N, C-alpha and C positions, 0 to 999 in steps of 0.2 A: 612974480617969478614964474618962467615958463619951464615945465618939466616934460622932457621927452624920455620914452622908453626905446631904447635902440637894441633890437635883436641882431646879433653878429654871428655870421657863420664864417669859419676861418679854416686855415689849413691845420688840421688836428694836431700835427706834429709841433706846432708853434702857438698853441693856445695860451701856455703861461706867459710867453714874450709878448703875445699880442694883448693880452689882458694888462699886463704891466705897462705898456707903451700907451694904451687907451687910459688907464687910470691916471697917468701922468699928465694928462690933457687938462687945462685949467677949467673947461665947462663941464667935465665929468667929475660927478660926486662919488660914484660906485660903479663897481664892475663886479658881476657875479659870473662864475662858470656854472653851466647848467646842464642837466640832461635834456634830451628830447631833440626837437627839430633845429634848434641853434646851438652854438657853443658856449656864447657869451651873451650877457644882458648888461647894457650900460645905462647908468642913469645921468641924463645931461640936464643940467639946470643952468638956464641964461635969463637975462632981462628983457631982450628983444628979439622978435622972431628972426630977424636977419641973422642974429647969431646962432639960431639953430641950424641953418642952411651951412655955415661957416664951420660949426663944431662937427657936424656930421658928414656933410658931403665934402667939405674942405679938410677935414682932418682925421676923424675915424675910418672913413672910406678907404683913406690913402695910407694907412698903416700898413707896412709889409705883412702879408699873411691873411689880411682881411679879403674874403671873397664875395660877400654879400651882406647888405644891411636892410633892416626894415624898421621903420620908425613909427612910433605911435606918440602923439601929443597928448597929454593930460589934460583934461577940462577942469576937473576937480579932485580932490584928494579925500578919500574917507580912510582915516587912520584912527584907531583907538588911542594910539599913542599920542598922537598929534592933538587929539580931542582931550585927553587927559591934562596935558600940559597946558592948554589954552585955559582950562577951568581949574587948575591948582592955584589958587589965589593964596598966597602966603606959605607955599608947602616948600 
């Protein structure tokens, strides 16, 4: 599974609608509204690298109200929650 973190800047008057539209995309697992330099952060999870471009450039960037995206592809996940689940035998 390939995980991408997509920073989304959008028309601030349309943040809720943009977030809902992005969240409805099949490759998107989560969308967070945030403070700081970007308005939304979307987590994209796909099986193939070609799907990354389709999900982000082909879909997220074309959502009305999206002004700019910046994408970071995750190499490795370090999550206490994931590690606890992996070693919770019989729990």
